[in-house]
SERO-4910 file (N, C-alpha, C, O; in steps of 0.05 Angstrom, whole numbers):
BEGIN
 pado doro    nc1    nc2    nc3   cac1   cac2   cac3    cc1    cc2    cc3    oc1    oc2    oc3
  Met    A    197    919    578    207    902    558    195    908    530    171    910    527
  His    A    212    911    511    203    918    485    190    893    472    197    870    478
  Asn    A    170    898    454    156    875    441    175    859    424    171    834    421
  Ser    A    196    871    413    215    856    396    230    836    411    242    818    400
  Ser    A    231    839    439    247    820    454    229    797    465    239    779    477
  Leu    A    204    798    459    185    777    469    191    751    454    196    752    429
  Arg    A    190    729    467    194    703    455    171    685    463    163    685    487
  Val    A    160    669    445    141    649    452    153    623    459    167    611    442
  Val    A    150    613    483    163    589    492    142    566    492    123    567    507
  Glu    A    147    546    477    128    523    476    134    505    500    157    501    507
  Ser    A    113    495    512    116    476    534    126    449    523    118    440    502
  Tyr    A    143    436    539    154    410    532    131    388    531    115    388    550
  Cys    A    130    371    512    111    349    510    125    324    503    136    321    481
  Glu    A    125    305    522    139    280    517    125    265    494    139    252    478
  Leu    A     99    267    492     86    252    470     95    261    443    101    245    425
  Thr    A     98    287    439    107    298    414    136    288    407    142    281    384
  Glu    A    154    289    428    180    281    424    183    251    417    199    244    400
  Cys    A    167    234    431    168    206    425    157    199    397    166    181    383
  Leu    A    136    215    389    126    212    362    146    217    342    148    202    322
  Gln    A    162    239    346    183    246    327    204    225    325    215    218    304
  Leu    A    211    213    349    231    192    351    222    168    333    238    157    318
  Trp    A    197    160    335    185    139    321    187    143    291    196    126    276
  Leu    A    178    168    282    179    175    253    207    174    242    212    165    220
  Glu    A    225    184    258    254    182    249    264    153    247    279    146    229
  Ser    A    254    136    265    262    108    264    251     95    238    265     80    225
  Leu    A    226    101    232    214     91    207    229    100    184    235     84    166
  Gln    A    236    126    184    252    136    162    279    121    158    287    115    136
  Ala    A    292    117    181    317    102    180    314     73    170    332     62    158
  Gln    A    291     62    174    285     34    165    278     33    136    277     12    125
  Gly    A    275     57    124    269     58     95    239     59     89    231     52     67
  Ala    A    222     67    108    194     69    103    190     92     83    204    112     83
  Ser    A    169     89     64    163    109     45    154    135     58    144    135     80
  Leu    A    157    157     42    149    182     52    120    183     56    110    197     74
  Arg    A    105    169     40     76    168     42     67    154     68     49    163     82
  Thr    A     80    132     74     75    117     99     80    134    124     64    135    143
  Ile    A    103    149    123    111    166    146     90    188    149     81    194    171
  Ala    A     82    199    127     62    221    127     35    212    139     23    226    155
  Asn    A     27    188    131      2    177    141      4    172    171    -14    178    186
  Tyr    A     26    162    181     30    158    211     31    184    224     20    187    246
  Arg    A     44    203    213     47    230    226     18    242    228     11    254    249
  Glu    A      3    240    208    -24    253    209    -42    239    229    -55    252    245
  Cys    A    -42    211    229    -60    196    246    -52    197    276    -68    203    293
  Val    A    -26    190    281    -16    190    308    -14    218    320    -18    223    343
  Gly    A     -7    237    301     -5    264    311    -32    275    321    -33    290    340
  Ala    A    -55    267    307    -81    275    315    -87    263    343    -99    276    359
  Phe    A    -78    238    348    -82    223    373    -67    238    395    -79    243    417
  Thr    A    -42    247    390    -27    260    411    -39    288    418    -40    296    441
  Arg    A    -49    301    397    -62    328    401    -88    324    416    -95    342    432
  Phe    A   -102    302    412   -127    296    427   -120    294    457   -134    305    474
  Leu    A    -98    280    462    -89    276    490    -80    302    502    -87    308    525
  Gln    A    -65    318    487    -55    343    499    -77    362    505    -75    378    523
  Ala    A    -99    361    489   -123    379    495   -135    372    520   -150    388    531
  Arg    A   -130    348    530   -139    340    557   -119    340    578   -123    327    599
  Gly    A    -98    354    573    -77    357    593    -57    335    596    -42    334    615
  Ile    A    -58    315    577    -40    292    578    -16    298    561    -19    303    537
  Thr    A      8    298    572     32    304    557     54    283    560     75    285    547
  Thr    A     49    263    577     70    242    581     57    215    574     33    211    575
  Leu    A     76    196    567     67    168    561     54    156    585     33    143    582
  Asp    A     65    158    608     54    144    632     27    155    641     13    143    656
  Ala    A     21    179    631     -5    191    640    -29    181    623    -52    184    630
  Val    A    -22    168    600    -44    158    583    -56    133    595    -42    115    603
  Gln    A    -83    133    597    -99    112    609   -116     99    588   -122    111    567
  Pro    A   -125     75    593   -144     61    574   -168     80    568   -178     80    545
  Ala    A   -177     94    588   -201    110    585   -197    132    564   -216    139    550
  His    A   -172    142    561   -166    162    542   -167    151    514   -176    165    495
  Ile    A   -158    126    511   -159    112    484   -190    108    476   -198    111    453
  Arg    A   -204    100    496   -234     96    489   -248    121    482   -265    122    465
  Gln    A   -240    142    495   -251    169    489   -244    178    460   -260    188    445
  Trp    A   -219    173    453   -208    178    426   -225    163    405   -232    174    384
  Leu    A   -230    138    410   -245    120    391   -273    130    389   -285    133    367
  Ile    A   -285    137    413   -313    148    412   -314    172    396   -333    176    381
  Ala    A   -294    190    399   -295    217    385   -292    211    355   -306    224    340
  Lys    A   -275    192    347   -273    186    318   -299    174    308   -307    180    286
  Arg    A   -312    156    324   -337    143    315   -359    165    311   -374    164    293
  Glu    A   -359    185    329   -379    207    328   -374    225    304   -392    239    295
  Gln    A   -350    224    293   -345    239    269   -356    226    243   -356    237    221
  Gly    A   -365    201    247   -377    186    225   -356    173    206   -362    169    182
  Val    A   -332    167    217   -312    156    200   -319    127    193   -336    115    207
  Ser    A   -307    116    173   -313     89    163   -299     70    184   -282     78    200
  Pro    A   -308     44    183   -298     23    201   -268     20    197   -253     15    215
  Glu    A   -258     24    171   -230     20    165   -214     43    179   -193     38    191
  Thr    A   -225     69    177   -212     92    189   -210     88    219   -189     94    231
  Leu    A   -232     79    231   -234     75    261   -213     55    269   -199     58    289
  His    A   -210     34    253   -190     12    258   -162     24    258   -146     19    275
  Asn    A   -157     40    238   -130     53    236   -125     73    259   -102     76    267
  Ala    A   -147     86    269   -144    104    291   -136     90    316   -127    103    336
  Tyr    A   -140     64    316   -130     49    339   -103     35    333    -85     36    349
  Arg    A   -101     23    309    -78      9    302    -52     25    300    -31     17    310
  Asn    A    -54     48    288    -30     64    285    -18     76    311      6     74    315
  Pro    A    -36     87    328    -25     95    355    -14     71    369      5     74    384
  Arg    A    -27     48    367    -15     25    381     12     16    371     29      9    387
  Ala    A     16     18    344     42     12    333     63     31    344     85     23    351
  Trp    A     57     57    346     75     77    357     81     69    388    103     71    397
  Trp    A     60     62    402     63     56    430     82     31    433     99     31    450
  His    A     79     11    416     97    -12    418    125     -5    413    143    -16    425
  Phe    A    130     14    395    157     26    390    169     37    417    191     31    424
  Cys    A    152     53    430    160     66    455    167     46    477    185     50    493
  Met    A    152     24    477    158      3    496    184    -13    489    199    -21    506
  Arg    A    188    -18    463    213    -32    455    237    -15    461    258    -25    468
  Glu    A    234     12    459    257     29    462    262     36    492    281     50    499
  Gly    A    244     26    509    247     30    539    238     58    547    246     68    568
  Leu    A    221     70    531    212     97    538    189     95    557    183    114    571
  Thr    A    176     72    559    155     67    579    151     37    581    156     22    562
  Thr    A    141     29    605    134      1    608    103     -1    611     92    -23    614
  His    A     91     21    610     61     24    613     48     18    586     56     29    566
  Asn    A     26      1    585     13     -4    560    -17     -2    563    -30    -23    568
  Pro    A    -29     22    559    -57     25    561    -74     12    540    -98      7    543
  Phe    A    -59      5    517    -74     -8    495    -81    -37    501    -99    -49    488
  Ala    A    -66    -49    521    -70    -77    526    -98    -84    535   -107   -107    530
  Ser    A   -112    -65    547   -140    -71    558   -161    -57    540   -184    -54    548
  Val    A   -154    -48    517   -173    -36    498   -175    -52    474   -157    -50    457
  Pro    A   -196    -68    469   -198    -84    445   -198    -66    419   -209    -44    420
  Lys    A   -187    -76    399   -186    -60    374   -214    -61    360   -227    -82    362
  Pro    A   -223    -41    348   -248    -40    335   -250    -60    312   -231    -63    297
  Lys    A   -272    -73    310   -276    -93    289   -283    -81    262   -298    -62    260
  Val    A   -271    -93    242   -276    -83    214   -293   -105    201   -284   -128    199
  Pro    A   -316    -99    191   -332   -121    178   -318   -127    153   -308   -110    139
  Pro    A   -318   -153    145   -304   -162    121   -317   -149     96   -341   -148     94
  Lys    A   -299   -140     79   -309   -126     55   -294   -138     31   -271   -131     25
  Leu    A   -308   -155     18   -294   -170     -4   -297   -155    -30   -320   -150    -38
  Lys    A   -275   -148    -42   -275   -134    -68   -269   -154    -89   -248   -167    -88
  Pro    A   -286   -157   -108   -281   -178   -129   -258   -171   -148   -252   -148   -152
  Pro    A   -246   -192   -159   -225   -186   -179   -236   -175   -205   -260   -174   -208
  Ile    A   -219   -166   -223   -228   -157   -248   -237   -182   -265   -222   -201   -267
  Glu    A   -260   -181   -276   -269   -205   -292   -254   -207   -319   -243   -187   -328
  Gln    A   -255   -230   -331   -240   -234   -355   -251   -216   -379   -235   -206   -395
  Thr    A   -277   -212   -380   -288   -195   -401   -277   -164   -397   -272   -149   -416
  Glu    A   -275   -158   -371   -265   -131   -365   -236   -127   -372   -227   -107   -382
  Leu    A   -220   -150   -367   -191   -149   -374   -188   -147   -404   -171   -133   -414
  Glu    A   -205   -160   -418   -204   -158   -447   -209   -130   -457   -195   -121   -475
  Arg    A   -228   -117   -445   -234    -89   -453   -211    -71   -446   -204    -52   -460
  Leu    A   -198    -77   -423   -174    -60   -415   -152    -63   -435   -139    -44   -443
  Phe    A   -147    -88   -444   -125    -92   -464   -132    -80   -492   -115    -73   -507
  Gln    A   -158    -78   -497   -166    -67   -523   -159    -37   -524   -154    -26   -546
  Thr    A   -158    -23   -500   -151      5   -500   -121      9   -507   -113     31   -515
  Cys    A   -105    -11   -506    -76     -7   -513    -68    -29   -533    -46    -42   -531
  Ser    A    -85    -33   -553    -80    -53   -573    -65    -41   -597    -58    -56   -615
  Gly    A    -60    -15   -597    -45     -2   -618    -15     -8   -618     -5    -19   -599
  Arg    A     -1     -2   -640     26     -7   -643     44     17   -637     68     16   -641
  Asp    A     32     40   -630     47     62   -621     61     57   -594     51     40   -579
  Trp    A     83     71   -588     98     63   -564     82     68   -537     85     53   -518
  Leu    A     66     88   -537     51     91   -512     30     70   -506     25     62   -483
  Ser    A     18     59   -529      0     36   -526     16     12   -517      6     -5   -501
  Leu    A     40      9   -528     56    -13   -519     65    -12   -491     67    -32   -477
  Arg    A     71     13   -482     77     18   -454     54     11   -435     58     -1   -414
  Asn    A     30     20   -443      7     15   -426      1    -15   -425     -6    -26   -404
  Arg    A      5    -28   -448      1    -57   -447     21    -71   -429     14    -89   -414
  Ala    A     46    -63   -430     67    -72   -413     60    -69   -383     65    -87   -367
  Ile    A     50    -45   -376     42    -39   -350     20    -60   -339     22    -70   -317
  Leu    A      1    -65   -356    -19    -85   -348     -7   -112   -345    -13   -127   -326
  Met    A     10   -119   -364     20   -147   -364     38   -150   -339     36   -171   -325
  Val    A     54   -131   -332     71   -135   -308     56   -135   -283     61   -151   -265
  Ala    A     36   -118   -281     18   -116   -257      3   -143   -252      3   -153   -230
  Leu    A     -8   -153   -273    -24   -177   -271     -6   -201   -267    -15   -220   -255
  Asp    A     18   -201   -278     36   -224   -277     50   -226   -250     55   -248   -241
  Thr    A     55   -204   -238     71   -203   -213     55   -197   -188     63   -205   -166
  Gly    A     33   -182   -190     18   -174   -167     34   -153   -150     30   -152   -126
  Leu    A     51   -138   -163     66   -118   -148     49    -96   -138     29    -88   -150
  Arg    A     57    -85   -114     43    -60   -104     50    -37   -122     68    -38   -139
  Ala    A     34    -16   -120     37      6   -137     65     18   -137     77     22   -158
  Ala    A     75     23   -112    101     35   -108    123     15   -119    144     25   -129
  Glu    A    119    -11   -116    138    -30   -125    140    -31   -156    162    -33   -168
  Leu    A    116    -28   -169    114    -29   -197    128     -3   -208    142     -3   -229
  His    A    123     20   -194    135     45   -202    164     46   -199    177     60   -214
  Gln    A    176     31   -181    204     31   -176    222     14   -195    247     14   -193
  Leu    A    209     -1   -212    223    -19   -230    242     -3   -248    236     19   -256
  Lys    A    265    -15   -253    285     -2   -271    286    -18   -297    275    -41   -299
  Val    A    297     -6   -318    298    -18   -344    312    -45   -343    304    -64   -356
  Gly    A    334    -47   -327    350    -71   -327    335    -95   -313    343   -118   -315
  Asp    A    313    -87   -298    298   -109   -286    283   -126   -305    275   -148   -298
  Thr    A    279   -115   -330    263   -131   -350    278   -150   -366    267   -166   -382
  Lys    A    305   -151   -362    321   -169   -378    325   -196   -368    340   -212   -380
  Gln    A    312   -202   -346    314   -230   -335    287   -239   -327    268   -223   -325
  Gly    A    285   -266   -323    259   -277   -316    250   -273   -288    227   -280   -281
  Cys    A    267   -261   -271    259   -255   -244    269   -227   -235    290   -218   -245
  Val    A    256   -215   -217    262   -188   -207    263   -188   -177    245   -199   -164
  Val    A    285   -177   -166    286   -173   -136    272   -146   -130    280   -125   -140
  Val    A    251   -148   -114    234   -125   -107    239   -116    -79    242   -133    -61
  Gln    A    241    -90    -74    244    -78    -48    216    -72    -39    204    -53    -48
  Gly    A    205    -88    -21    178    -85    -12    175    -67     13    193    -51     20
  Lys    A    152    -71     26    146    -56     50    166    -61     72    175    -84     75
  Gly    A    173    -40     87    193    -44    109    220    -52     99    237    -63    115
  Gly    A    226    -47     74    253    -54     65    258    -83     58    281    -91     52
  Lys    A    235   -100     60    239   -129     57    241   -134     26    226   -122     10
  Gln    A    259   -152     19    264   -160     -8    250   -187    -14    247   -204      3
  Arg    A    241   -189    -40    230   -214    -47    235   -217    -78    244   -198    -91
  Val    A    230   -240    -88    233   -245   -117    206   -249   -130    189   -264   -119
  Val    A    201   -236   -153    177   -241   -168    187   -250   -197    210   -245   -204
  Phe    A    169   -262   -211    177   -274   -236    161   -262   -259    137   -257   -257
  Leu    A    175   -259   -282    161   -248   -307    159   -272   -327    178   -285   -335
  Ser    A    134   -276   -336    129   -297   -356    141   -288   -383    149   -265   -386
  His    A    142   -307   -401    153   -303   -428    136   -280   -441    148   -262   -454
  Ala    A    109   -281   -439     92   -263   -451     97   -235   -442     96   -216   -457
  Thr    A    101   -232   -415    106   -206   -403    132   -194   -412    134   -170   -418
  Arg    A    153   -212   -414    179   -202   -421    179   -192   -450    192   -173   -458
  Leu    A    163   -207   -466    160   -199   -494    147   -171   -497    155   -154   -512
  Ser    A    126   -168   -481    111   -143   -480    130   -120   -472    129    -99   -485
  Leu    A    146   -124   -452    165   -105   -444    186    -98   -465    193    -75   -469
  Lys    A    196   -118   -478    214   -113   -499    204    -97   -523    218    -81   -535
  Gln    A    179   -103   -529    165    -88   -550    162    -58   -542    166    -40   -558
  Tyr    A    155    -54   -519    153    -26   -508    180    -11   -508    182     11   -517
  Leu    A    201    -24   -498    228    -12   -498    240     -7   -526    253     13   -531
  Asn    A    234    -26   -544    244    -23   -572    230      0   -586    242     13   -602
  Ala    A    205      4   -579    188     25   -593    191     53   -580    185     73   -593
  Cys    A    202     53   -555    204     79   -540    224     98   -555    246     90   -560
  Pro    A    216    121   -561    234    139   -576    256    151   -559    273    165   -570
  Phe    A    256    146   -534    276    157   -516    295    136   -507    287    113   -501
  Thr    A    321    142   -505    340    124   -497    339    118   -466    343    137   -450
  Leu    A    334     94   -459    332     87   -431    354     66   -423    356     44   -434
  His    A    371     74   -404    391     57   -394    382     39   -373    361     43   -361
  Asp    A    397     18   -367    389     -3   -348    382      8   -321    362      0   -309
  Ala    A    397     27   -311    393     37   -285    370     59   -283    365     69   -261
  Glu    A    358     64   -304    338     86   -306    311     74   -300    307     50   -303
  Pro    A    291     92   -291    265     81   -286    253     68   -311    259     76   -333
  Leu    A    237     48   -307    226     33   -330    204     48   -344    202     48   -369
  Trp    A    187     61   -329    162     73   -342    169    102   -350    178    118   -334
  Cys    A    164    108   -376    171    134   -387    146    149   -393    127    136   -403
  Ser    A    144    175   -388    122    191   -394    123    199   -425    142    194   -439
  Ala    A    102    212   -435    101    219   -462    122    241   -470    129    244   -493
  Ser    A    131    256   -449    152    276   -454    180    266   -451    199    281   -455
  Gly    A    183    241   -444    208    229   -440    220    229   -411    241    218   -406
  Thr    A    204    241   -394    213    241   -366    203    215   -352    184    203   -361
  Pro    A    215    207   -330    204    184   -315    175    189   -306    169    211   -296
  Leu    A    160    169   -309    131    169   -300    130    170   -269    141    153   -255
  Thr    A    116    191   -259    113    192   -230     94    170   -220     80    158   -236
  Leu    A     93    164   -194     74    145   -184     46    156   -189     29    140   -196
  His    A     41    181   -185     13    191   -191      8    188   -221    -15    181   -228
  Gly    A     28    192   -238     24    189   -266     18    160   -273      2    155   -291
  Leu    A     32    141   -261     28    113   -267      0    105   -259    -14     91   -274
  Lys    A     -9    115   -237    -37    107   -228    -56    120   -248    -77    108   -255
  Gly    A    -50    144   -257    -68    158   -277    -71    143   -301    -93    141   -313
  Val    A    -48    131   -310    -49    116   -336    -68     93   -334    -84     88   -352
  Val    A    -67     79   -311    -85     57   -307   -115     65   -305   -133     53   -316
  Lys    A   -119     86   -289   -146     96   -288   -157    107   -314   -181    104   -319
  Leu    A   -141    118   -330   -149    127   -357   -158    103   -373   -179    103   -385
  Met    A   -142     82   -374   -149     58   -389   -175     47   -378   -191     37   -394
  Gly    A   -179     47   -352   -203     38   -341   -227     54   -351   -248     44   -357
  Lys    A   -224     80   -351   -245     98   -360   -252     93   -389   -275     91   -396
  Gln    A   -233     89   -406   -236     84   -434   -250     56   -438   -266     52   -456
  Ala    A   -243     37   -420   -256     11   -424   -283      8   -409   -296    -13   -412
  Gly    A   -290     27   -392   -314     25   -376   -310      6   -354   -329     -8   -347
  Val    A   -286      5   -343   -280    -13   -321   -269      3   -298   -251     19   -302
  Lys    A   -280     -2   -274   -268     12   -250   -244     -3   -242   -245    -26   -232
  Val    A   -221      9   -245   -195     -6   -241   -174     14   -229   -174     38   -234
  Gly    A   -157      1   -213   -133     15   -203   -112     -5   -200   -116    -29   -204
  Leu    A    -87      4   -193    -65    -14   -190    -70    -36   -169    -63    -59   -173
  His    A    -84    -29   -147    -89    -49   -127   -110    -70   -137   -108    -94   -130
  Ala    A   -128    -62   -153   -147    -81   -166   -133   -101   -182   -140   -124   -183
  Leu    A   -112    -92   -197    -96   -111   -213    -81   -130   -195    -79   -154   -202
  Arg    A    -70   -121   -173    -57   -137   -155    -76   -158   -141    -68   -181   -137
  Arg    A   -101   -148   -135   -120   -168   -124   -128   -188   -146   -132   -212   -139
  Thr    A   -129   -181   -170   -137   -199   -191   -114   -221   -194   -119   -245   -197
  His    A    -89   -212   -193    -66   -230   -193    -70   -252   -171    -66   -276   -176
  Ala    A    -76   -243   -147    -76   -261   -125   -100   -281   -129    -96   -305   -124
  Val    A   -123   -272   -138   -145   -291   -141   -139   -310   -163   -145   -334   -161
  Gln    A   -128   -300   -186   -121   -319   -208   -100   -340   -200   -101   -362   -209
  Met    A    -81   -332   -184    -61   -351   -174    -75   -372   -157    -68   -396   -158
  Leu    A    -93   -364   -140   -106   -385   -123   -124   -401   -140   -125   -426   -136
  Arg    A   -138   -391   -159   -156   -406   -176   -139   -426   -193   -149   -446   -202
  Ser    A   -113   -419   -197    -95   -437   -214    -82   -459   -196    -67   -476   -206
  Gly    A    -88   -458   -170    -78   -479   -153    -54   -473   -137    -44   -490   -123
  Cys    A    -45   -446   -137    -23   -438   -120    -30   -439    -91    -52   -431    -84
  Asp    A    -13   -450    -73    -19   -452    -45    -16   -425    -32     -3   -407    -43
  Leu    A    -27   -422     -8    -27   -396      5      0   -387     13      7   -364      9
  Glu    A     17   -405     23     44   -397     32     61   -388      9     76   -368     12
  Arg    A     60   -402    -14     76   -391    -37     66   -364    -46     82   -346    -52
  Leu    A     39   -361    -47     28   -336    -56     36   -314    -37     42   -291    -45
  Arg    A     36   -320    -10     45   -301     10     73   -291      4     78   -267      6
  Gln    A     90   -308     -2    119   -301     -7    120   -285    -32    135   -266    -33
  Leu    A    106   -292    -54    107   -278    -79     95   -250    -76    105   -232    -90
  Met    A     75   -246    -60     63   -219    -58     74   -202    -36     68   -178    -35
  Gly    A     91   -214    -19    105   -198      1     89   -193     26     94   -173     40
  His    A     70   -209     33     54   -206     57     70   -220     81     83   -241     78
  Ser    A     69   -207    103     83   -217    126     68   -241    139     81   -258    152
  Thr    A     42   -242    136     27   -264    146      6   -272    124      5   -261    102
  Leu    A     -8   -293    132    -29   -303    113    -56   -289    118    -75   -295    103
  Lys    A    -57   -270    137    -83   -258    143    -97   -245    120   -121   -249    116
  Val    A    -83   -229    105    -95   -214     81   -106   -234     61   -128   -231     50
  Leu    A    -90   -256     56    -97   -275     37   -123   -290     45   -141   -294     29
  Thr    A   -124   -298     70   -147   -314     79   -172   -297     84   -194   -307     83
  Glu    A   -168   -270     89   -192   -253     93   -203   -240     67   -227   -235     64
  His    A   -185   -235     49   -193   -218     27   -193   -234     -1   -208   -227    -19
  Tyr    A   -176   -254     -4   -173   -267    -29   -185   -295    -29   -200   -303    -47
  Leu    A   -178   -310     -9   -187   -338     -9   -217   -342     -9   -227   -360    -22
  Pro    A   -232   -325      6   -263   -328      5   -274   -325    -24   -294   -337    -31
  Leu    A   -259   -310    -41   -269   -307    -68   -267   -332    -83   -284   -339    -99
  Thr    A   -245   -347    -79   -242   -374    -93   -259   -394    -81   -268   -412    -95
  Leu    A   -266   -391    -54   -285   -410    -43   -313   -407    -55   -328   -426    -58
  Gln    A   -319   -381    -61   -345   -377    -75   -346   -391   -103   -367   -400   -111
  Asp    A   -324   -392   -116   -321   -406   -141   -327   -436   -137   -342   -448   -153
  Leu    A   -315   -447   -116   -319   -475   -111   -348   -482   -104   -359   -502   -112
  Gln    A   -359   -464    -88   -388   -467    -80   -406   -466   -105   -426   -482   -107
  Gln    A   -400   -448   -123   -416   -445   -148   -414   -470   -165   -433   -480   -176
  Ala    A   -388   -479   -167   -383   -504   -183   -397   -527   -172   -409   -543   -186
  His    A   -398   -529   -145   -412   -551   -131   -442   -550   -137   -455   -571   -142
  Gln    A   -453   -527   -136   -482   -524   -142   -489   -531   -171   -510   -542   -176
  Gln    A   -471   -524   -189   -476   -529   -218   -473   -558   -226   -486   -568   -244
  His    A   -454   -572   -211   -447   -599   -221   -454   -621   -201   -450   -645   -206
***
């Protein structure tokens, strides 16, 4: 047989096929490319770990294999959050396989998820916010754009991708319908001050922007990418001497809403969380610290 006629035949692996089916399902549901890529990387590493041990089918996976996987990740020195994701993401894939009737076997049922110690990140303080706004206090259109970005982020608590996806036409009303995680829609509201800031930015922008076009414009006139939007905020933080990102602005919005008396359920709806867990674990304790401090003072 000539070398040119040789073919490399890959052995069939049910795990790989089922993973691909799950990723395609997520894509069909409208999951972001970044989300799909994260799942592909994490769960793909899990399936390769199993294949290296001769496991190629769903029914062959046992609780011991999952424990070995977690031990291997822990020995790599990963953070508690990464270890938690190394369990949670494969489990989400496995639940898909069970819902689709690909298996009735659930090895995750007897493996407790790794605990993540609570890690409270404080909101941006008022003095820090003032320094951030000082970086965009000019009247040139880029300063007005940067100010509008801060205003919208703090006013709505939008996720980075949601803020990036805003269109020009979204700014012309007091409320905006947002396409959130998993394709879920919700309504957020723009205050008068935020709408005024947006109007000042759009009026000063030297490029013609139509209602259906992306809201945030780069210095060259092209739509600002998500990476570029994050970079704008980080640059303002660097200039102000404040460690800040878009998620820090979202966190600050949540804490300010709670401090102002907004109840948890309404805040959950406004921020697009499916449960109250994130609010009670990451935001509410910060406001309870405020109450404790006030009690001690008065």
